[in-house]
C-alpha positions in Angstrom: -6.9 -13.3 4.2 -4.5 -10.5 5.3 -4.0 -7.6 2.9 -1.8 -4.5 2.3 -2.9 -1.9 0.6 -0.7 -0.3 -1.9 -0.1 3.4 -1.9 -2.2 3.8 -4.8 -4.4 1.3 -4.1 -5.4 3.4 -0.6 -5.6 6.6 -2.4 -8.1 5.0 -5.1 -10.3 3.4 -2.2 -10.8 6.9 -0.9 -10.5 9.5 -4.1 -11.9 7.2 -6.9 -13.0 3.7 -5.6 -14.2 2.9 -9.2 -10.3 2.5 -10.3 -9.9 -0.5 -8.4 -10.5 -3.8 -10.1 -13.4 -5.7 -9.1 -11.3 -8.1 -7.6 -9.7 -5.9 -5.7 -12.6 -4.1 -4.7 -14.3 -7.4 -3.3 -11.1 -8.4 -1.3 -10.9 -5.0 0.3 -14.7 -4.9 1.5 -15.0 -8.5 2.5 -15.1 -8.2 6.4 -13.6 -11.6 6.7 -10.4 -10.4 5.6 -7.9 -8.0 7.6 -6.7 -4.8 5.7 -3.5 -3.6 6.6 -2.0 0.3 5.6 2.2 0.7 6.2 3.2 4.1 7.6 5.2 3.9 4.2 1.9 4.6 2.5 1.3 7.9 4.6 4.9 8.9 3.8 4.5 8.6 0.2 1.1 9.9 0.0 2.7 13.5 1.7 5.8 13.2 -0.4 3.6 13.2 -3.8 1.7 16.1 -2.2 4.3 17.8 -1.6 6.3 17.4 -5.2 2.8 18.5 -6.5 1.8 15.2 -8.3 -1.5 14.9 -6.2 -3.9 18.0 -4.5 -5.1 16.8 -0.8 -7.0 19.5 0.3 -7.4 21.6 2.8 -3.8 20.2 3.5 -1.9 17.2 3.1 -1.9 16.3 6.8 -5.3 17.2 7.4 -6.3 15.0 4.4 -4.2 12.2 5.4 -5.4 12.1 8.9 -8.9 12.3 7.7 -8.4 9.8 5.2 -7.0 7.3 8.0 -10.0 7.6 9.6 -12.4 6.6 6.8 -10.5 3.5 6.0 -11.0 0.4 7.8 -7.2 -0.6 7.9 -4.7 -1.4 10.7 -1.5 -0.1 10.9 1.3 -2.3 9.7 4.5 -2.1 12.0 7.4 -1.0 10.3 10.1 -3.2 11.5 14.1 -3.7 11.4 13.1 -7.0 9.5 11.1 -5.5 7.0 14.1 -2.4 6.5 16.3 -5.5 6.0 14.1 -7.3 3.5 13.8 -4.1 1.8 17.2 -4.5 0.3 17.7 -8.0 -0.2 14.5 -8.5 -2.8 16.7 -10.9 -5.6 14.8 -10.1 -8.8 13.0 -7.2 -8.0 13.6 -4.7 -10.1 12.3 -1.4 -8.8 14.6 1.5 -7.1 11.8 3.0 -5.5 12.1 2.9 -1.7 8.5 3.1 -1.2 7.8 -0.1 -3.5 10.4 -1.7 -2.1 9.5 -1.1 1.6 5.7 -2.6 0.8 7.1 -5.5 -1.0 9.3 -6.6 2.2 6.5 -5.6 4.6 4.4 -8.0 2.8 6.9 -10.4 2.4 7.8 -10.3 6.4 4.2 -10.2 7.2 2.9 -12.7 5.4 0.4 -10.5 3.9 -1.2 -10.5 -0.1 -0.4 -6.8 -1.5 -3.6 -5.4 -3.2 -1.8 -3.7 -6.3 -2.1 -2.7 -9.8 1.8 -2.6 -10.1 2.7 -5.2 -12.6 6.2 -5.5 -11.3 5.1 -6.3 -8.1 2.6 -8.3 -9.5 5.0 -10.7 -11.4 7.8 -10.8 -8.6 8.0 -13.9 -6.5 7.5 -14.9 -4.2 5.1 -12.1 -3.5 1.5 -12.7 -3.1 -0.6 -9.9 -4.7 -4.5 -9.2 -5.4 -5.9 -7.2 -8.5 
């Protein structure tokens, strides 16, 4: 299975793996699955740190670089098709640009989104794991 990590899932995987559901932890750990991370999640993480919502030491940039090295995830390419799809998600109510980009990335790339977010998990045709 091809998986895309939601930003909070990536952060929990690195900082608080006990917050992951059993199923999410198992599919991410299964080496038969391909795990992807969007550059949008890196951007969103840095925004959260800048706004003081999370504390990343020694500094956000260094933390992200180290976390990327510890995460067995491949960067997913951000494309024009993803940008276009992010604005054409009928019935998806989130106005959060990061959420819209992650949903579009999963749809365009035929990836299952690993997320605890209920709105994303209810959105069809998105495939999710939690």
